[in-house]
TIRO-2110 file (N, C-alpha, C; in Angstrom, 1 decimal):
// TIRO-2110
198.3, 335.4, 212.3, N, 1, A
198.9, 334.8, 210.8, CA, 1, A
198.8, 336.5, 209.8, C, 1, A
199.9, 336.8, 208.9, N, 2, A
200.0, 337.8, 208.4, CA, 2, A
198.9, 337.8, 207.1, C, 2, A
197.6, 338.6, 207.1, N, 3, A
197.1, 338.1, 205.9, CA, 3, A
196.9, 339.9, 205.3, C, 3, A
196.9, 339.7, 203.6, N, 4, A
197.2, 341.0, 203.1, CA, 4, A
195.8, 340.5, 202.1, C, 4, A
194.5, 341.6, 202.4, N, 5, A
193.2, 341.0, 201.7, CA, 5, A
193.0, 341.3, 200.6, C, 5, A
193.7, 341.0, 199.7, N, 6, A
193.7, 341.3, 198.2, CA, 6, A
192.9, 340.1, 197.2, C, 6, A
192.4, 340.5, 196.1, N, 7, A
191.8, 339.6, 195.5, CA, 7, A
192.8, 339.5, 194.2, C, 7, A
192.6, 338.1, 193.7, N, 8, A
193.7, 337.7, 192.8, CA, 8, A
193.7, 338.3, 191.4, C, 8, A
192.1, 338.5, 191.1, N, 9, A
191.8, 339.1, 190.0, CA, 9, A
190.6, 340.2, 190.1, C, 9, A
190.3, 341.3, 189.8, N, 10, A
189.0, 341.8, 190.0, CA, 10, A
187.6, 341.3, 189.8, C, 10, A
186.9, 341.6, 190.8, N, 11, A
185.6, 340.7, 190.6, CA, 11, A
184.4, 341.9, 190.2, C, 11, A
184.7, 341.8, 188.4, N, 12, A
184.3, 343.2, 187.7, CA, 12, A
183.4, 342.4, 186.2, C, 12, A
182.4, 343.0, 186.0, N, 13, A
182.0, 342.9, 184.8, CA, 13, A
183.4, 342.3, 183.9, C, 13, A
184.1, 343.4, 183.6, N, 14, A
185.1, 343.5, 182.5, CA, 14, A
186.0, 342.4, 182.6, C, 14, A
186.3, 342.1, 183.9, N, 15, A
187.2, 340.9, 184.1, CA, 15, A
186.6, 339.6, 184.0, C, 15, A
185.4, 339.4, 184.2, N, 16, A
184.8, 338.1, 184.0, CA, 16, A
185.0, 338.2, 182.5, C, 16, A
184.5, 339.0, 181.6, N, 17, A
184.1, 339.0, 180.3, CA, 17, A
185.4, 338.2, 179.8, C, 17, A
186.6, 339.1, 180.0, N, 18, A
187.8, 338.6, 179.6, CA, 18, A
188.1, 336.8, 180.1, C, 18, A
187.7, 336.8, 181.1, N, 19, A
188.4, 335.8, 181.7, CA, 19, A
187.5, 334.3, 181.3, C, 19, A
186.2, 334.8, 181.3, N, 20, A
185.2, 333.7, 180.9, CA, 20, A
184.0, 334.2, 179.8, C, 20, A
184.5, 334.5, 178.7, N, 21, A
183.4, 334.8, 177.6, CA, 21, A
182.2, 336.2, 178.1, C, 21, A
181.9, 336.2, 179.2, N, 22, A
180.6, 336.6, 179.6, CA, 22, A
180.9, 337.4, 181.1, C, 22, A
179.9, 338.7, 181.2, N, 23, A
180.2, 339.4, 182.1, CA, 23, A
179.4, 338.7, 183.3, C, 23, A
179.6, 338.9, 184.6, N, 24, A
179.1, 338.2, 186.0, CA, 24, A
177.2, 338.7, 185.8, C, 24, A
177.3, 339.7, 185.0, N, 25, A
175.4, 339.9, 184.9, CA, 25, A
175.2, 339.0, 183.8, C, 25, A
175.8, 338.7, 182.8, N, 26, A
175.3, 338.1, 182.1, CA, 26, A
175.3, 336.6, 182.6, C, 26, A
176.4, 336.1, 183.5, N, 27, A
176.0, 334.8, 184.0, CA, 27, A
174.9, 335.0, 184.7, C, 27, A
174.6, 335.8, 185.4, N, 28, A
173.6, 335.7, 186.4, CA, 28, A
172.1, 335.5, 185.7, C, 28, A
171.7, 336.0, 184.4, N, 29, A
171.1, 336.0, 183.7, CA, 29, A
170.9, 334.5, 183.1, C, 29, A
172.0, 333.9, 183.0, N, 30, A
171.9, 332.4, 182.2, CA, 30, A
171.4, 331.9, 183.4, C, 30, A
171.9, 331.8, 185.0, N, 31, A
171.5, 331.0, 186.0, CA, 31, A
170.2, 331.3, 186.2, C, 31, A
169.6, 332.4, 186.1, N, 32, A
168.2, 332.6, 186.7, CA, 32, A
167.5, 331.7, 185.7, C, 32, A
167.9, 331.3, 184.2, N, 33, A
167.0, 330.6, 183.1, CA, 33, A
166.9, 329.0, 183.8, C, 33, A
168.0, 328.7, 184.6, N, 34, A
168.0, 327.3, 184.9, CA, 34, A
167.6, 327.5, 186.2, C, 34, A
167.0, 328.3, 187.1, N, 35, A
166.7, 328.4, 188.4, CA, 35, A
167.9, 328.2, 189.4, C, 35, A
168.8, 329.0, 189.0, N, 36, A
170.2, 328.8, 189.5, CA, 36, A
170.3, 328.5, 191.1, C, 36, A
169.2, 329.2, 191.9, N, 37, A
169.5, 329.7, 193.4, CA, 37, A
168.7, 328.1, 194.0, C, 37, A
167.6, 327.5, 193.1, N, 38, A
167.4, 326.1, 193.3, CA, 38, A
168.3, 325.0, 193.5, C, 38, A
168.8, 324.9, 192.3, N, 39, A
169.9, 324.3, 191.9, CA, 39, A
170.8, 324.2, 193.0, C, 39, A
171.4, 325.3, 193.1, N, 40, A
172.4, 325.3, 194.5, CA, 40, A
174.0, 325.4, 194.0, C, 40, A
175.0, 325.7, 194.9, N, 41, A
176.4, 325.9, 194.4, CA, 41, A
176.9, 324.6, 193.9, C, 41, A
176.6, 323.8, 194.1, N, 42, A
177.4, 322.4, 193.4, CA, 42, A
176.9, 322.6, 192.0, C, 42, A
175.9, 322.4, 191.8, N, 43, A
175.3, 322.1, 189.9, CA, 43, A
175.7, 323.6, 189.4, C, 43, A
175.6, 324.9, 190.2, N, 44, A
176.2, 325.8, 189.3, CA, 44, A
177.7, 325.5, 189.1, C, 44, A
178.4, 325.5, 190.1, N, 45, A
180.0, 325.2, 189.5, CA, 45, A
180.2, 324.0, 188.8, C, 45, A
179.4, 322.8, 188.4, N, 46, A
179.6, 322.0, 187.6, CA, 46, A
179.4, 322.4, 186.3, C, 46, A
178.1, 323.3, 185.9, N, 47, A
177.8, 323.6, 185.1, CA, 47, A
179.0, 324.6, 184.2, C, 47, A
179.8, 325.6, 185.1, N, 48, A
180.5, 326.4, 184.7, CA, 48, A
181.5, 325.5, 184.4, C, 48, A
182.3, 324.4, 185.2, N, 49, A
183.3, 323.9, 184.9, CA, 49, A
183.1, 323.5, 183.8, C, 49, A
182.0, 322.7, 183.3, N, 50, A
181.9, 321.7, 181.8, CA, 50, A
182.0, 323.0, 181.0, C, 50, A
181.7, 324.0, 181.0, N, 51, A
182.3, 325.2, 179.8, CA, 51, A
183.4, 325.6, 180.0, C, 51, A
184.2, 324.9, 181.0, N, 52, A
185.8, 325.1, 180.8, CA, 52, A
186.0, 326.5, 181.4, C, 52, A
185.2, 327.3, 182.1, N, 53, A
185.5, 328.1, 183.3, CA, 53, A
186.4, 328.1, 184.3, C, 53, A
187.3, 328.8, 184.6, N, 54, A
188.3, 328.6, 185.4, CA, 54, A
187.8, 328.1, 186.8, C, 54, A
188.4, 327.9, 187.5, N, 55, A
187.9, 326.9, 188.9, CA, 55, A
187.7, 328.8, 189.9, C, 55, A
188.2, 329.3, 189.8, N, 56, A
188.6, 330.5, 190.7, CA, 56, A
187.2, 331.5, 190.4, C, 56, A
186.9, 331.4, 188.8, N, 57, A
185.7, 331.8, 188.5, CA, 57, A
184.6, 331.4, 188.5, C, 57, A
184.7, 329.8, 188.8, N, 58, A
183.5, 329.1, 189.3, CA, 58, A
182.9, 329.6, 190.4, C, 58, A
183.8, 329.4, 191.5, N, 59, A
183.3, 329.7, 192.9, CA, 59, A
183.0, 331.2, 193.0, C, 59, A
183.7, 331.9, 192.4, N, 60, A
183.6, 333.6, 192.2, CA, 60, A
182.1, 333.6, 191.4, C, 60, A
181.9, 333.6, 190.4, N, 61, A
180.2, 333.5, 190.1, CA, 61, A
179.2, 333.0, 191.4, C, 61, A
179.5, 331.9, 191.1, N, 62, A
178.3, 331.3, 192.3, CA, 62, A
178.2, 332.1, 193.4, C, 62, A
178.8, 332.4, 194.4, N, 63, A
179.1, 332.9, 195.3, CA, 63, A
178.5, 334.6, 195.0, C, 63, A
178.7, 335.5, 194.0, N, 64, A
178.4, 336.5, 193.7, CA, 64, A
177.0, 336.4, 193.2, C, 64, A
176.5, 335.4, 192.1, N, 65, A
175.1, 335.2, 192.4, CA, 65, A
174.2, 335.1, 193.3, C, 65, A
175.0, 334.6, 194.4, N, 66, A
173.8, 334.6, 195.8, CA, 66, A
173.7, 335.7, 196.0, C, 66, A
174.9, 336.5, 196.2, N, 67, A
175.0, 337.8, 196.9, CA, 67, A
174.1, 339.1, 195.9, C, 67, A
174.1, 338.6, 194.6, N, 68, A
172.9, 339.5, 193.8, CA, 68, A
172.1, 339.2, 193.9, C, 68, A
171.1, 338.1, 194.6, N, 69, A
169.7, 337.9, 194.8, CA, 69, A
169.7, 338.2, 196.5, C, 69, A
170.6, 338.6, 197.3, N, 70, A
170.7, 338.8, 198.7, CA, 70, A
170.1, 337.9, 199.5, C, 70, A
170.9, 336.7, 199.1, N, 71, A
170.6, 335.1, 199.3, CA, 71, A
171.5, 335.2, 201.0, C, 71, A
170.8, 335.1, 202.2, N, 72, A
171.6, 335.5, 203.6, CA, 72, A
171.2, 334.2, 204.4, C, 72, A
171.8, 333.8, 205.4, N, 73, A
171.7, 332.8, 206.4, CA, 73, A
171.1, 333.6, 207.4, C, 73, A
170.7, 332.6, 208.5, N, 74, A
169.4, 333.1, 209.6, CA, 74, A
170.5, 334.3, 210.4, C, 74, A
172.3, 334.7, 210.2, N, 75, A
172.7, 335.4, 210.8, CA, 75, A
172.5, 336.5, 210.2, C, 75, A
171.8, 337.1, 209.1, N, 76, A
172.4, 338.1, 208.2, CA, 76, A
172.9, 337.9, 207.5, C, 76, A
174.1, 337.1, 207.3, N, 77, A
175.5, 337.0, 206.3, CA, 77, A
175.1, 336.5, 205.2, C, 77, A
176.2, 336.4, 204.3, N, 78, A
176.2, 335.5, 203.2, CA, 78, A
176.8, 334.4, 203.5, C, 78, A
176.2, 333.5, 203.1, N, 79, A
176.9, 332.1, 203.0, CA, 79, A
179.0, 332.1, 202.6, C, 79, A
178.7, 333.1, 202.1, N, 80, A
179.6, 333.7, 201.5, CA, 80, A
181.2, 332.3, 200.8, C, 80, A
182.0, 332.9, 200.7, N, 81, A
183.2, 332.0, 200.2, CA, 81, A
184.1, 330.8, 201.8, C, 81, A
184.5, 330.2, 200.7, N, 82, A
185.3, 328.9, 201.6, CA, 82, A
186.8, 329.1, 201.3, C, 82, A
187.8, 329.1, 202.3, N, 83, A
188.8, 328.1, 201.7, CA, 83, A
189.1, 326.7, 202.0, C, 83, A
190.0, 326.0, 201.6, N, 84, A
190.4, 324.7, 202.2, CA, 84, A
192.2, 324.9, 202.1, C, 84, A
192.5, 324.2, 203.1, N, 85, A
194.2, 324.2, 203.1, CA, 85, A
194.2, 323.0, 203.9, C, 85, A
195.3, 322.2, 202.9, N, 86, A
195.7, 321.0, 203.4, CA, 86, A
197.2, 321.0, 203.4, C, 86, A
197.3, 320.1, 204.4, N, 87, A
199.0, 319.7, 204.5, CA, 87, A
199.7, 318.2, 205.1, C, 87, A
200.3, 317.6, 204.5, N, 88, A
200.9, 316.2, 205.0, CA, 88, A
202.0, 316.8, 206.2, C, 88, A
202.1, 316.4, 207.1, N, 89, A
203.3, 316.6, 208.3, CA, 89, A
204.0, 315.1, 208.4, C, 89, A
205.2, 315.3, 208.6, N, 90, A
205.9, 314.2, 209.1, CA, 90, A
205.9, 313.8, 210.8, C, 90, A
205.4, 314.0, 211.3, N, 91, A
204.8, 313.9, 213.1, CA, 91, A
203.5, 313.5, 213.0, C, 91, A
203.3, 312.6, 214.2, N, 92, A
202.1, 312.1, 214.7, CA, 92, A
201.0, 313.3, 215.2, C, 92, A
199.7, 312.8, 215.3, N, 93, A
198.5, 313.7, 215.6, CA, 93, A
198.9, 314.6, 216.7, C, 93, A
199.0, 313.8, 217.5, N, 94, A
199.9, 314.4, 219.2, CA, 94, A
200.6, 315.3, 218.9, C, 94, A
201.6, 315.3, 218.3, N, 95, A
202.5, 316.0, 218.1, CA, 95, A
202.0, 317.6, 217.2, C, 95, A
201.3, 317.2, 216.2, N, 96, A
200.4, 318.5, 215.3, CA, 96, A
199.6, 319.0, 216.1, C, 96, A
198.6, 318.5, 217.1, N, 97, A
197.9, 319.0, 217.6, CA, 97, A
198.6, 320.2, 219.2, C, 97, A
199.5, 319.2, 219.2, N, 98, A
200.4, 320.1, 220.5, CA, 98, A
200.7, 321.2, 219.8, C, 98, A
201.3, 321.4, 219.1, N, 99, A
201.5, 323.0, 218.0, CA, 99, A
200.5, 324.0, 218.1, C, 99, A
199.2, 323.3, 218.2, N, 100, A
198.1, 324.3, 218.3, CA, 100, A
197.3, 324.5, 219.9, C, 100, A
198.3, 324.0, 220.9, N, 101, A
197.4, 323.5, 222.3, CA, 101, A
197.6, 324.9, 223.1, C, 101, A
198.6, 325.5, 222.8, N, 102, A
199.0, 326.9, 224.0, CA, 102, A
199.8, 327.8, 223.1, C, 102, A
199.5, 329.3, 223.6, N, 103, A
200.5, 330.3, 223.0, CA, 103, A
201.6, 330.3, 222.8, C, 103, A
202.7, 329.7, 223.6, N, 104, A
204.1, 329.5, 223.0, CA, 104, A
204.1, 328.7, 221.8, C, 104, A
203.3, 327.4, 221.7, N, 105, A
203.5, 326.3, 220.1, CA, 105, A
202.7, 327.7, 219.5, C, 105, A
201.7, 328.2, 219.6, N, 106, A
201.2, 328.6, 218.2, CA, 106, A
201.9, 329.9, 218.3, C, 106, A
202.8, 330.4, 218.4, N, 107, A
203.6, 331.7, 218.5, CA, 107, A
204.9, 331.2, 217.5, C, 107, A
204.7, 329.7, 217.0, N, 108, A
206.1, 329.4, 216.4, CA, 108, A
205.6, 329.8, 215.1, C, 108, A
204.2, 329.3, 214.5, N, 109, A
203.8, 329.1, 213.2, CA, 109, A
202.8, 329.9, 212.9, C, 109, A
201.9, 330.9, 214.2, N, 110, A
200.5, 331.3, 213.8, CA, 110, A
200.7, 332.8, 213.9, C, 110, A
201.6, 333.2, 214.2, N, 111, A
202.0, 334.9, 214.9, CA, 111, A
201.9, 334.6, 216.1, C, 111, A
202.4, 335.9, 216.6, N, 112, A
202.9, 336.1, 218.1, CA, 112, A
201.4, 336.3, 219.0, C, 112, A
201.4, 335.0, 219.5, N, 113, A
200.3, 334.9, 220.2, CA, 113, A
200.0, 335.4, 221.7, C, 113, A
199.0, 336.1, 221.9, N, 114, A
198.8, 336.9, 223.1, CA, 114, A
198.4, 336.4, 224.2, C, 114, A
197.4, 335.8, 223.8, N, 115, A
196.2, 334.8, 224.6, CA, 115, A
195.9, 333.9, 223.9, C, 115, A
196.1, 332.5, 224.5, N, 116, A
195.6, 331.3, 223.9, CA, 116, A
195.0, 330.6, 225.4, C, 116, A
193.9, 329.9, 225.0, N, 117, A
193.1, 329.3, 226.0, CA, 117, A
192.3, 328.2, 225.1, C, 117, A
193.2, 327.1, 225.2, N, 118, A
192.7, 326.0, 224.0, CA, 118, A
191.7, 325.1, 224.7, C, 118, A
190.6, 325.4, 224.7, N, 119, A
189.6, 324.4, 225.5, CA, 119, A
188.2, 324.8, 224.8, C, 119, A
187.2, 324.3, 224.9, N, 120, A
185.7, 324.6, 224.6, CA, 120, A
185.6, 325.9, 225.4, C, 120, A
185.1, 327.1, 224.6, N, 121, A
184.9, 328.5, 225.0, CA, 121, A
186.0, 329.3, 225.2, C, 121, A
187.3, 329.0, 224.8, N, 122, A
188.6, 329.8, 225.8, CA, 122, A
188.5, 330.6, 224.0, C, 122, A
189.6, 331.6, 224.3, N, 123, A
190.0, 332.3, 223.3, CA, 123, A
191.1, 332.9, 223.1, C, 123, A
191.8, 333.2, 221.8, N, 124, A
192.8, 333.3, 221.3, CA, 124, A
193.0, 334.8, 220.8, C, 124, A
194.4, 335.4, 220.8, N, 125, A
194.7, 336.6, 219.9, CA, 125, A
196.0, 336.8, 219.8, C, 125, A
196.2, 337.0, 218.8, N, 126, A
197.6, 337.5, 218.4, CA, 126, A
197.8, 338.7, 217.7, C, 126, A
199.2, 339.3, 217.5, N, 127, A
199.6, 340.1, 217.3, CA, 127, A
199.5, 340.8, 215.9, C, 127, A
199.0, 339.7, 215.1, N, 128, A
198.5, 340.0, 213.5, CA, 128, A
197.3, 340.6, 213.4, C, 128, A
196.7, 340.7, 214.7, N, 129, A
194.7, 341.2, 215.1, CA, 129, A
193.9, 340.0, 214.8, C, 129, A
194.7, 338.6, 214.7, N, 130, A
193.4, 337.6, 214.4, CA, 130, A
193.1, 337.3, 216.3, C, 130, A
192.0, 337.0, 216.1, N, 131, A
191.3, 336.7, 217.4, CA, 131, A
190.3, 335.9, 217.0, C, 131, A
189.7, 335.2, 218.4, N, 132, A
188.5, 334.4, 218.1, CA, 132, A
188.3, 333.4, 219.5, C, 132, A
187.1, 332.2, 219.1, N, 133, A
187.1, 331.5, 220.6, CA, 133, A
187.1, 330.5, 220.0, C, 133, A
187.5, 329.1, 220.8, N, 134, A
187.5, 327.9, 220.8, CA, 134, A
185.9, 327.1, 220.8, C, 134, A
185.2, 327.0, 219.9, N, 135, A
183.8, 326.4, 220.1, CA, 135, A
184.0, 324.9, 220.4, C, 135, A
185.3, 324.3, 220.1, N, 136, A
185.0, 322.9, 220.0, CA, 136, A
186.5, 322.6, 219.9, C, 136, A
187.3, 321.5, 221.1, N, 137, A
188.5, 321.1, 220.8, CA, 137, A
188.5, 320.0, 221.7, C, 137, A
188.8, 318.7, 220.2, N, 138, A
189.0, 317.3, 220.7, CA, 138, A
190.2, 316.8, 220.6, C, 138, A
191.1, 316.8, 221.8, N, 139, A
192.7, 316.4, 221.7, CA, 139, A
192.8, 315.6, 220.4, C, 139, A
193.6, 315.7, 219.7, N, 140, A
194.6, 314.8, 218.4, CA, 140, A
193.6, 314.6, 217.7, C, 140, A
192.2, 315.3, 217.5, N, 141, A
191.1, 314.8, 216.5, CA, 141, A
190.8, 316.4, 215.7, C, 141, A
190.2, 317.4, 216.4, N, 142, A
189.6, 318.3, 215.4, CA, 142, A
189.5, 319.4, 216.6, C, 142, A
189.3, 321.0, 215.6, N, 143, A
189.4, 322.1, 216.6, CA, 143, A
188.3, 322.7, 215.7, C, 143, A
187.3, 323.2, 216.2, N, 144, A
186.4, 324.5, 215.7, CA, 144, A
186.5, 325.6, 216.4, C, 144, A
186.4, 326.7, 215.6, N, 145, A
186.7, 327.7, 216.3, CA, 145, A
186.4, 329.3, 215.5, C, 145, A
185.9, 330.5, 216.2, N, 146, A
185.6, 331.3, 215.1, CA, 146, A
186.9, 332.2, 215.1, C, 146, A
186.9, 333.0, 213.8, N, 147, A
187.8, 333.6, 213.4, CA, 147, A
187.7, 335.1, 213.2, C, 147, A
188.4, 336.1, 213.5, N, 148, A
188.0, 337.6, 213.1, CA, 148, A
189.5, 338.3, 213.0, C, 148, A
189.2, 339.5, 212.5, N, 149, A
190.4, 340.4, 212.1, CA, 149, A
190.0, 341.7, 211.6, C, 149, A
190.8, 342.5, 211.8, N, 150, A
190.0, 344.2, 211.3, CA, 150, A
190.0, 344.1, 210.1, C, 150, A
190.7, 343.4, 209.1, N, 151, A
190.6, 343.4, 208.0, CA, 151, A
189.2, 342.7, 207.4, C, 151, A
188.7, 341.5, 208.0, N, 152, A
187.3, 341.1, 207.9, CA, 152, A
186.1, 341.7, 208.0, C, 152, A
185.3, 341.6, 207.1, N, 153, A
183.8, 342.3, 207.4, CA, 153, A
183.1, 341.9, 208.1, C, 153, A
183.6, 340.1, 208.8, N, 154, A
182.2, 339.6, 209.7, CA, 154, A
183.2, 338.6, 210.3, C, 154, A
182.6, 338.2, 211.2, N, 155, A
183.4, 337.2, 211.8, CA, 155, A
183.1, 335.7, 210.7, C, 155, A
184.3, 334.7, 211.0, N, 156, A
184.3, 333.7, 210.3, CA, 156, A
184.7, 332.4, 210.7, C, 156, A
184.3, 331.1, 210.4, N, 157, A
184.6, 329.9, 211.3, CA, 157, A
186.0, 329.0, 210.7, C, 157, A
186.6, 328.2, 211.3, N, 158, A
187.5, 327.5, 211.0, CA, 158, A
187.3, 326.2, 211.6, C, 158, A
187.3, 325.3, 211.1, N, 159, A
187.4, 323.7, 211.1, CA, 159, A
188.4, 323.1, 210.7, C, 159, A
189.4, 322.5, 211.7, N, 160, A
190.9, 321.9, 211.7, CA, 160, A
190.5, 319.8, 212.0, C, 160, A
190.9, 319.5, 211.2, N, 161, A
190.9, 317.9, 211.4, CA, 161, A
192.4, 317.5, 211.3, C, 161, A
192.7, 316.6, 212.6, N, 162, A
194.1, 315.8, 212.2, CA, 162, A
193.8, 314.8, 212.2, C, 162, A
194.2, 314.0, 210.8, N, 163, A
194.2, 312.9, 210.3, CA, 163, A
195.3, 312.2, 210.6, C, 163, A
195.3, 310.8, 210.9, N, 164, A
196.1, 310.1, 211.2, CA, 164, A
196.9, 309.4, 209.6, C, 164, A
197.6, 309.4, 209.5, N, 165, A
197.8, 308.5, 207.8, CA, 165, A
198.8, 307.7, 208.1, C, 165, A
199.0, 307.5, 209.4, N, 166, A
200.0, 305.9, 209.6, CA, 166, A
201.5, 306.6, 209.5, C, 166, A
202.5, 305.6, 210.0, N, 167, A
204.0, 306.1, 209.7, CA, 167, A
204.2, 307.3, 210.5, C, 167, A
203.4, 307.5, 211.4, N, 168, A
204.1, 308.9, 212.2, CA, 168, A
203.7, 310.0, 211.2, C, 168, A
202.7, 310.0, 210.5, N, 169, A
202.6, 311.1, 209.8, CA, 169, A
200.8, 311.5, 209.7, C, 169, A
200.9, 313.1, 209.8, N, 170, A
199.2, 313.4, 210.0, CA, 170, A
198.7, 314.4, 208.6, C, 170, A
197.7, 314.3, 208.5, N, 171, A
197.1, 314.7, 207.2, CA, 171, A
196.6, 316.1, 208.0, C, 171, A
196.6, 317.2, 207.6, N, 172, A
195.9, 318.3, 208.3, CA, 172, A
194.8, 319.1, 207.3, C, 172, A
194.1, 318.9, 208.0, N, 173, A
192.8, 319.7, 207.0, CA, 173, A
192.3, 320.6, 207.4, C, 173, A
192.1, 322.0, 206.8, N, 174, A
191.8, 323.5, 207.4, CA, 174, A
190.7, 323.4, 206.5, C, 174, A
189.6, 324.1, 207.0, N, 175, A
188.5, 324.3, 206.4, CA, 175, A
187.9, 325.8, 207.1, C, 175, A
188.3, 326.9, 206.1, N, 176, A
187.9, 328.4, 206.5, CA, 176, A
186.5, 328.7, 206.1, C, 176, A
185.3, 328.8, 206.6, N, 177, A
184.0, 329.1, 205.9, CA, 177, A
183.6, 330.7, 206.4, C, 177, A
182.6, 331.1, 205.7, N, 178, A
181.6, 332.1, 206.0, CA, 178, A
182.4, 333.3, 205.8, C, 178, A
183.4, 333.4, 204.4, N, 179, A
183.9, 334.3, 204.4, CA, 179, A
183.4, 335.4, 203.1, C, 179, A
183.1, 336.6, 203.8, N, 180, A
182.1, 337.4, 202.7, CA, 180, A
182.3, 338.0, 201.5, C, 180, A
184.0, 337.9, 201.0, N, 181, A
184.1, 338.6, 200.1, CA, 181, A
185.3, 337.8, 199.4, C, 181, A
185.5, 338.2, 198.2, N, 182, A
186.4, 337.3, 197.4, CA, 182, A
187.8, 338.1, 198.1, C, 182, A
188.4, 339.3, 197.7, N, 183, A
189.8, 339.4, 198.6, CA, 183, A
190.2, 338.7, 199.7, C, 183, A
188.5, 339.1, 201.0, N, 184, A
189.4, 338.5, 201.9, CA, 184, A
189.8, 336.9, 202.0, C, 184, A
188.8, 335.9, 200.8, N, 185, A
189.3, 334.5, 200.8, CA, 185, A
190.4, 334.2, 200.3, C, 185, A
190.8, 335.3, 199.6, N, 186, A
192.2, 335.2, 198.8, CA, 186, A
193.4, 335.3, 199.6, C, 186, A
193.2, 336.0, 200.4, N, 187, A
194.2, 336.5, 201.2, CA, 187, A
194.0, 335.4, 202.4, C, 187, A
193.1, 335.3, 202.7, N, 188, A
193.4, 334.3, 204.0, CA, 188, A
193.9, 332.8, 203.4, C, 188, A
193.7, 332.6, 202.0, N, 189, A
194.1, 331.0, 201.5, CA, 189, A
195.4, 331.3, 201.3, C, 189, A
195.9, 332.2, 201.0, N, 190, A
197.8, 332.6, 201.1, CA, 190, A
198.4, 332.9, 202.7, C, 190, A
197.5, 333.6, 203.4, N, 191, A
197.8, 333.7, 204.9, CA, 191, A
198.0, 331.9, 205.3, C, 191, A
196.9, 331.0, 205.2, N, 192, A
197.1, 329.7, 205.5, CA, 192, A
198.4, 328.9, 204.8, C, 192, A
198.3, 329.1, 203.5, N, 193, A
199.2, 328.5, 202.9, CA, 193, A
200.6, 328.8, 203.2, C, 193, A
201.1, 329.8, 204.1, N, 194, A
202.2, 330.1, 204.6, CA, 194, A
202.1, 329.6, 206.0, C, 194, A
201.2, 329.9, 206.7, N, 195, A
200.7, 329.4, 208.6, CA, 195, A
201.0, 327.8, 208.4, C, 195, A
200.6, 327.3, 207.0, N, 196, A
200.4, 325.8, 207.3, CA, 196, A
201.9, 325.1, 206.8, C, 196, A
203.0, 325.9, 206.2, N, 197, A
204.6, 325.6, 205.6, CA, 197, A
205.5, 326.0, 207.1, C, 197, A
204.6, 327.0, 207.6, N, 198, A
205.4, 327.2, 208.9, CA, 198, A
205.2, 326.2, 210.4, C, 198, A
203.9, 325.7, 210.3, N, 199, A
203.4, 324.5, 211.2, CA, 199, A
204.5, 323.5, 211.0, C, 199, A
204.4, 323.2, 209.5, N, 200, A
205.0, 321.8, 208.9, CA, 200, A
206.4, 321.9, 209.5, C, 200, A
206.7, 323.3, 209.2, N, 201, A
208.9, 323.2, 209.4, CA, 201, A
208.5, 323.0, 211.2, C, 201, A
207.9, 323.8, 212.0, N, 202, A
208.2, 323.6, 213.4, CA, 202, A
207.9, 322.0, 213.9, C, 202, A
206.9, 321.3, 213.3, N, 203, A
206.9, 320.2, 213.8, CA, 203, A
207.5, 319.2, 213.2, C, 203, A
208.5, 319.2, 212.0, N, 204, A
209.4, 318.3, 211.7, CA, 204, A
210.9, 318.7, 212.1, C, 204, A
210.9, 319.4, 213.2, N, 205, A
212.3, 319.9, 213.6, CA, 205, A
213.1, 318.8, 214.3, C, 205, A
END
């Protein structure tokens, strides 16, 4: 996928003040007062949403709050951001899964693939610099894979689900997690939107 890792908005105190009425530092103090780390992301997002904070900033404040306190997972990385992309495709799950199943098929929508071993433990790589390993492949059901790119600061993970919606249609759900920075998350969200449009076009020919 062609990705441009650029944030939709600056992640700064000044930008947060304009968009939300408070700086990031002020939000962090407010969240400390309610024991935000113990409350967790969902509670933080709900609190911010109730105060009419834009969803983009809700997620940003919650993630940056964890980073502010240097909360890391066992692998030493932040939980980070996540991207969720969905697409309904007028083709049955077997046909949509087939579009993920080999280099030539992936090249139609995922970037020109130079390596693709679509099986448990197999690897993939394309000319856009994307690479990774397939951790789990269940035909017509789901795929789990790592995802790396020279523009990303750390490896990430992608989970793909193929949902049978009946009448020859598939609901495709892509969850891309462990993204370390906001520019990376926004870039990947845009890249997946284009990629899934291309996938839909390839499957509905």
